[in-house]
N, C-alpha and C positions, 0 to 999 in steps of 0.2 A: 053610209056608216052602218048599214044593217048587216052587210056581208061578213065584215070581221067578227061581229059579235056571233054570228051563226058558226063561223069556223071554230071560235074559241069554245063555243058550247059543245061542238062535236068533239074537240080535244078533251074537254072535261068529261064527257060521256065515256070516252075510251079509257081515260085514266081511272075512272071509277069502277072499271070492269076487272080489277085484279091486278093492276100494274105493280103496286106495292113499292117497297123501297123508299118511302117517304118522298116520292117524286124524283128519285135519283135513278140514274141508269145503272143497274146492278146485274143485268143478265137475269136469265130465268133461275129462280131460287129453287133449292131443294134437289139440284142435280146430284147424283151419286158420284163419288170420287172414283177414278179409273186407275187400275194398275194391271198392265199386261202380264199375265201368268204364262210362263214358258210352256208351250204345248209339249206333251209327253214325248220323249224321244227325239226332241229337236234342240238345236243349239242356236243361240243368238249370234247374228253377224252384224256388227256395227256398220253404220253408214260410213262410206269412204270413197276415195278416188284411187284409180290404179291405172296402169298402162295395159290396156287389153290388146291381146294379140300375141304373136310368137315371140318367146324369149330366146330363141336359138335360130339357127338356119332353117329355112323352109326346104327340107331335104328333097321332097319330090317336085319342088318348084310348082306347087299346086296353084298359087296365085289366087287363093280364096280368102286371104286375110292379110291384114297389115296392122301395125301398131298404132293405137290411138288412146289418148287419156279420156277416160269416162268416170262418171260419178254414179254410185249405186246407193239407193235408199236402204235403211236398215231392215233386216228381214230375218226370219227363222228358217232353218233347213234341217231336214232329217240327218241325224248322225250317221245313218247307214242307209243303204239302198232298201227299198221295200222288199220284205221277205215273202217267201211262199206262204207262211202261216198268216201274216198280215193281210195279204191279198186274199187268202181264203176266207177271212172274216167278211170281206165284201161279197164274195161269191155266196157264202151262206146267208147273208142278209138278203140278197136277191132271191135265193131259193125259198127262204122262209116267208118273205113278202108275198110271193106268188102263191105259196100254199095257204097263207092266212086269208088272202082274198078269195081263193076257191072255197075255203071252209066257211067264210063269212057269207058267200052267196049261197051256199048249201045250208046255211043256218045250223052249222055244227060247231059246238063249243062257243067260247067267249073270245073269239079271235079278232073281232071287229067292234069298235065303239061307234054307234050310230047317233048318240045324243051326248051333249055336254052335261056338266054338273047341274045346270039349270033347266034341263029337260028339253033344250032347243036341239033341233035336228042338225046333225053335222053333214055337210055336203061338200066334198065327198066324205064318207065315213073314215075314221082314223083306225090304223092297225093297233091292236092291243098286244104289246110286247111282253106283258106280264104273264100271259097264258102261254105255256109251252105247248108245242105241237106233238100230239101222240101219233107218231108215224106208224105204230103198230095196232092202233085201234081199228076195229072193223069198219066203222063208218068212215074214218079218215082214209083208210086204205082204199076203200071203193071210191071216194070223192077225189082222191089225189092220184088215181091210177095213170091218168094221162101225163103226169109229170115224169113217169118213168119210161125207160126204154121198153119197146114191145118184146114179146118173147123171141121173135125171130132175129132181133138185133142183140140179144144178151149173149154175153161171153160166159161160158160154163153155167148158164142159167142163173147168173148172179144178178139180183135186182139192183139196178143202178139208175140214178137220175139222169134224164135225157138233157145233157148240158146244152144242147141246141135251143132249149126253151127258157134258158136263164137270161131273160131280157130285162135290161134296166132302162126305165123311162125317166128322163129329167129334162129340165128347161134351163135355158140360159138366155141372157139379154145381150144383144149385139149393140154394145155402147158406142162403138165407132160409127156404125151406121146411124144411130140415133143422134150422135153429135154433129152430123153433117148439117150445115146451115142452108145448103141448097143454093140455087142460083135463080136469078129472075125467071128463067125459062121453065123451072119446075116448082116454084113456090106454090102455085095454085094446086099442084098435084100433091106436094109432100108436106106443105105446111098449112096450119090452120090460121087463115087471115080474117076470120069472122069477127075477132075482137076489134072494137074501135073505141078510142077514148073520147072525151067530151069535145075535142077539136075535130073529131071525124077521122083521126089518124088510125091506120091499121097496122103500123109498124112498131108500136110501142111494145107489144108483147107478141112473140112468135112461138108457136109450139106446133108439134106434129099433130095431125088430125086423128091418127089412129095409132096409139102406142103399142097395140098388140102385134103389129107387124114386125117389131123388133124382138119379140119373144120366140125364141127358136126351140122347137121340140126335138129331142134326140131319143131314139130307141135303139140300143145296141146290145149285143151278146157280150157277157162279161167273162165267160170261161176262157182261160188262156189256151193257146194252141199248143197242145202237148206233143204234136208231131214235128215241131221245129227241129228237134235233135236228129230226126231222120232226113227231112227234106233240105236242111241247110248243108248237109255234108254227104256228097256223093261218094260212093265206094268207101264207106266208113261205118263201123258197127256201133251204133248208139241206141239200139232198141231198148236196153235197160234203162236208159235215161227217160225215154218216152213213156215207159210203163210206170216209172216210180217217182220222177223228179218232183212233180207238183203235189201229189197227194201223200207220199210216204213221210212219216214222222222224222226219218233220218235226214230229210232235206228241208225241215221246217225253217231253219235259220240261214238258208241259202237264198240268194236274190231271185225273185220271181222273174221268169223270162217268157217269151211267147205271148207278150202283151203288146197290142198295138198302141200307137200314140193316142188314138181315140179312147181306147179302154183305159189308159193311164189318166186321161182327162176326166172320164167318168168316175174313176175311183176317187179322185179329188173332190168331185161334187158330192159323192156319198159321204166321204170323210168330213166335209164341211157340214153336211146335214146332221151327221152323228154328233159332232161337237156342239153346234148351235142348238140342237134339240135338247142336249143335256143342260146347256147354259140357261135356256128359256125355262126349263122345268124347275131350275133353281132360282129364278127370278134375276138372272145375271144378263148383262149386255152381250150381244153377239160380238164375235171377233171377225177379222178378215178371213176371206175363204182360203182354203187350201188350193194349191195349183201347181203346175209344173214350173220349174224355175226358168227365167229368161236365160239366154245364152250368157249375157253379161253377169247376171247373178251367179250362175253356175261357176263361171271362170273366176269370179272374185272369191267365192267360197273355196274353190279348189286351191287357190294360191295360199290360203291361210294367213293372209297378211304379209306374205313375202313377195314383194313386187320384183318383176324381172327374174323370177325363178322358174326354170323350165319344167319342174316337177313339183307336185304338192309338198314334198319333203325338202324342197330347196334346190336339189340337184347339184351339179349337172349329170350325176350318175344314177343308175337303176339299182346299184348295190350299196350296201353300207360298208363300214370299215372291216367287218368280219367277212365280207364277200357274199353275204346273203342278200337275195333280191328283196326289194321293198314293195313289190306289188305282184299281182297275179296276171301274167301276160304270156306271150310266146317268146321266150328268150332263145338266143343262139339260133340254131337251125333245126327247128321243130322239137326242141327238147322241152316239151310242155311241163314236165314234172320238176324241173330244176328249181323253179320258184316255190315249191311246196304244194302246188295245185295240179290238178289234171284238167278238169272242166272249170266250173265255178267253185268257189270256197265260201265258208260262212262269212256273213257281212261284216263281222267284227274282227276279221283277220287282219294281220299286219299292223303297223303303228299309225294312229291317226295323225292328221296334219295339225298345225298349231291352232286351228279352230275347233279341234276335237272331232273332225269328220273322218270317218273311215273309208278307205278305198275310193277316193276321188280319182284315182288312176287305177285302171285294170278291173278285173273281175267281170263286170258288165259295163258296156257303154250305157249312157243314160239319156233318155229323152229330155229335151228342153221344149219350151213353148214356142220357140223361134222358128220361123219359116226360113229355109235355107235359100240364100241367094249369094252368088259369088262376089257381088259388089256391095253387099249390105253395109260394110264398114265406111263406104264412101258417102252414104246418104242418111244412115240412121243417126239419131240425136246422141249427144254425149251426156245427156241427163236421163238416167234409167234407159239406155238404148234398148229397143225392142222393134222387131219387124214381124208382124203376124199376118197370116192369110188363112181364112177359113175355107179350105178346099171342099168342093163338092165331089160326090162320087163320079160325076160325069166330066170333071175337069181333067186337063192333061196331066200325065204323071209328074212332069216338072213342077207343077203347082202343088203337088202333094209332099214335097220334100220338107222334112223337119230336121233341125240341127240335132246331132247326137254328140256327146262329149265324153272324154275320159278313157276311151279304149277299153278293150275287154280281154278275157283270157285267151282268145284266139288271135289277138292282134300283136304286132311288133311294138317296140318301145316308143317309136315315133308318135303313135296315137295316144300314149299316156301323157303326153306333154300338156300342160295347162292351156296352151294357146292353140292346139291343133283342132281344127274343125272337120267334121265329116257330117254325112246326112243319111237318112233312110226315109222310106215312103211311109206316110202316116197310116196307111191301112195295111202294112205288112208286119209280120211277126218274125222275130229272130231268136236263136238260142243264146244270143250274146248281147241282148239289149234289155235293160231294166229301167227303173226310174226311182226318183226320190222326190218328195214334196217340199214346197216352201210356203211360207205365209209372210206377207208384208207386216212389218211391225206396226202395231196400231198405236201411234203416239208420235212423239218428236224425239229427235236425237238430243243428247245432252249438250247444251250449249255451254261454251267456255266463257265466263265473265272476265272482263278486262283485269279486275283486281286479283284474279286467280292466276294470272300469267306471271 
């Protein structure tokens, strides 16, 4: 009779430590209410199901897709493709971060915060974004000299940042690898079996012995490849685009190109940090991370709620009733200008689809997060379908393929169809590939009550 009394005493001790709720199950009290605020420049896409795949004939008989019904979780997606000016904000952040670290190491200015408000040392120190960099100060010019091109590499002796040094460092967690349960043959290697319960069992709780092995460090250059306009098109004069497209104000609202899949992924890591840092400074809860859309999300958003429609505007034609083209692509036989564009056009050109998204067909093809496989529709799930593979630099080229969607200014109309799949290698840059970001909606979809039917 002693043991039950001991257990009850333990329960009473726990209850007296702040359970509250007059002994009732109430959940943790004082939790803030949550409402998802639409991210700037993004549109909400409700959860739903649709028939993914071609809505018309597979003209080239590519055999890389087939129709299947899938369901997609609610998410946000950019109204437009990421512009040159938006991507330039990322480049400037990396540039200024490097400069501030250098100035902090040289003890020049107040660019690094080494202690918190309580006088405790911060390790590592935090960059102070409230202090502007004086690029023309004598001390700053000397300390930051290595960030600029050497005199022998300067064009017309113009002082320019050495873009090869704009490296962005970030970390990500390999959740798929961490989620592996292992097999009896590798439990001892991969799993921590040191925990045993009172019965001597060691299988009640299993965990990885070293979580750090799932934290992946990436260091990449963020500057877009401005030479894509030359090397993508042999026997074609595109030098003016190489010299002006990314940096000139005339192209600020045009889609950024010359960005690899890896760079687009890094951009979303930075964009997430930018958002969550601001939320944290205002005492608000974090939101889901920005990322590239899955292939299924991209197609769902592209259709604009119109199932079985071959084009984002409904189709089946690429002209409206007045005979005007509805997107920026390669119409007819090389008549690039007949649709109103020559190369790319501003990202808010033409009419948006029914979800309010611009140019989900044409202008530039767009990176997705999905790895390309010809037979992926045969084995991926019908619930938020996705197939991913994190290719290494030493992997075979076929493992580096990523799905691109939407067609571009240099493609024929077939590639503008909502169900057309294509691919490019994750470490390559093209003058006709850009991207846009998505964010999974943080919450639940609106349920329909029976009395409302």
